[in-house]
N, C-alpha and C positions, 0 to 999 in steps of 0.2 A: 285407532283417526287418529285419540291423541299422545298416543308412542313416534307417527306420522309427523304430527305439531310441530311438538318436543325439540323434530331435529328439524326441521325446519325453521324453524327457531333459530337452532342450535349457526345451522350455517348460514341466516339471515344476521346474527351476529356478527359471525364470524367474517361475515362480507362487511359488515361497516367495517369493522375495527383495524380491517388492511385495510378500506382506502379510510384512512383514517389519516396514516402514519403516510407524509409527502414525498411517497417513495422519486419524485425528482428530485430531487435530496435540493433545490432552491439554493437554498442556508444554507448550507457545509459551500458551494459554487459563489455567491455574493463570499463569505471571509474572506475561501480560495483567491480570485481575481483581482481583487484585493492587497494581497498581505505575496499572492506569489507570484514573483516574475521568471518568466520562462527567458532566456535566450540559448543563443550561438546556435540560429537556427533552428529554436525548438526541441533541443537535447538537452536542454541543459537546467536546472530553475536550482532560485535560491529563499529563502524567508525572509523579511521584514518584520522577524522576530520582537522587536522592539516595539516595535509600530503595535502590531497583535496584541502584545500585552498587556500596553495603554488604552487602546482599543479591543478590550476582550467582549465584551457581552455578547455580538452576536453568534462568537464560537463557543462559548458557556451553555446557548441560548439554543441551537443545535443537538452541543454532546448531553442534556438533556433532554431532547423530545429520542434521542437512541434508545436513555438512560429505562425510557418509561412505557416501552416498548418488553410487551407480556411473551412470554415464550410462546405460548400456543397464539399469538395474534405473525409471530413471526414465523413461526409453522406453517403458517396462511400461506403467508406468499411461494412467488414464484420462486424455481431457483437460480435465478439472475437476479430477482430482490435478495431474496435472503442475504448473497454474495459479495453484492452492492455494502452493502445494508455490512457486510463485517471488514469489507478494505475499507471503507466512510468511517468505520468506525477505529481500527486502528489505529490511522495514518488522524485523525481525528481527533483519539486521547490523545496519541503520538508526542501533535502542537500542545497540547493541554500540558504535558509534563515538562516541556520546555518554558513556554513561562512562566509556570510554579518555578521556575527555578532558573526566570531570566538578574536573579541577583547576583546568584554564584556563574553566572556564561561574558556577564558588563563587568564581576568585577575582578575577571581574571581566573579567583579560583572551581572553574567546571571549562571545559574546552571541549568536550563534546558528551551526547548522551550517556555514555558508558559511565564520565563522573557523580553519574545522578545511584546508581547503582549500593547499596549497602554497605556491610566489612564483609559480610556471605553471602550477598542476592544479587542479583543484576536490577538495572534498570527496567528489564523485559517482567521478571518478575513479583514485584510489585504491583500489590490489590488497591488503584487508588485509582477506582472508577466503577461501577454499578451498569451490569449488560446482560439481559432479560434476565435479571431478577435475582444476580443475585454481586459480589464483588470478582470485577476481574482483573485479569492482568492479561497486557500485550503478547504476553505468549499460547495463553489461553486463544487469545482470541487465532494469531496463526497462526497454535499446531490445532490443540484441541477441536475450534471450528475448521476453519478453513483450510489445514491439510487437511484429519481431519474428516471434512462431512464431505471433500470438494474435491476431484483429480483433477485441476487444475494449474501445470505446472506458468502458466503467463502469472501469478497473483506476485508470483518475485519478483516483475518487472514493474506491480504495482503498489505494494506495498511499502510506504518507504518512517526509514529509519531513523530520521535527523541527520543522518552525516552524507557526509558532500561525497561518499559511492553512491551512495544509495542515486536506481535511477528514481527519473526527476520526478517531481509531487506537483502533482498535474495542477494545472490553472484553474479546476471545474470536479466540482463531482463524479464520481462513479453512478451510474441509472441500472439500475434490468434494463431497461429500454435497449439501452444503447451495450450493456455490454462487452458483447464480442467486436465488437467493434475497436471499444477502447484499448482492451483487454488486447489487445493482436498488436494495438496505434504504438503500449507502451512492450510491450515486446519490439517489438520493430526498433522504434525510438530510442530504450538502453543498448542492444547489440550496435544499432548505429552511432552509439557514443565515441570514438576512435583510445578518450578517455581509459574507460572499462573494460573493450570490447574488440578488436578486431585481430590484423593476419599481420605478419612480417617477417622479413627474412627468416625469425627464429621456427616459425609456426603460425598456432592459432594461442594468444590473451587473450584470455579471460578473466571477467570478474570473480568473485572469490565467492560469489554468491551460490553459481552456478557449478562448487567445489564443495559448496560446505552441504546444499539439495542436489545432490545431484541423483540420490536417486530417486524424489518426484519426475525428471525430465526423460524418463524411459528409454536410455540410450543415449548416452547427450551427444552425439556426435551425428546422428542420423537427427535427432530434432536440431541440431545447427546447424544442415543442408535444408533446408528446410527453408533456413532461414538467409541464404546465401547472398542473395541481392542486400542485403543490408548487417554483415559480417564481414561481407568483396568487395572492396573497392575495386577492383578487374580479374579482367580472364583469370590470370596467373592466380591469380592467390584464390578466385572460385576450383579450381584445381587443388589448392594446394587442402583445399577445405574438403573435398571429395576424398582428396589422398590418404593414409594415416601420418596424419602430419601432426609431430610434436603439441601437447596442450600443456599450455605454459594461464596459471594463476594469479591476480597483479596483488602487492599489498592493497589492500585497504584501508583506502582515509579517513581515519571515522570523526574529523572533527565538523562542527556546525554546517548542516547549507541553512548558511545562513546569510545573507548578502558582509558581511564583512568579507567572508571570505568566498567571493564571488573570483 
């Protein structure tokens, strides 16, 4: 009986811990809605980093709530809640990295996130935040946790590395409850942005993201066919997509996705 009561106690504790975290990520949605501008019929967005740096308390508070989550608490969540948490963490701590270095961008010392790396390391390899009990890097969140634990190629349209050629940053947080619809919308939106993806007289042109992470799409051409209405504007282009058309990858614009570069 004692063993049963002990187990029940643990279950109740885990349930209480899971409920103590705001799975709606409302605080992050508030930050994004205030500082992210979506334009071009919803296909693109920019961030007002200057204003965010001047009014960063809400972002810092939200990120602190992410850092406070214990591994056991995270493990008690649903698959969707875990992935939404990690995507928001990646995007949120990327925002922090930029505003922590806002003086470099405003002075012209830095023009992109890549300028924030060290002599022998990239900015994605910096351990500058705590997540799930340890100091972490953005690379750890993306490659070890998200890509390592989830078979979900649409995350490449959801993780935003603060560059013009990245997918758009949503003006709201990802949530476990809405994750499926949000990820699908992100991929459709990304493929519909003709500055990044499309079909022309030379064939199919794609963001370098599809080249860098080609293995995640398990048959890239077949994967793109699923999104024919997004990447192709005409029946002729749809036919090119289904045929063995040439695929080329566009140059990546690493300039900061700020209001200055809109």
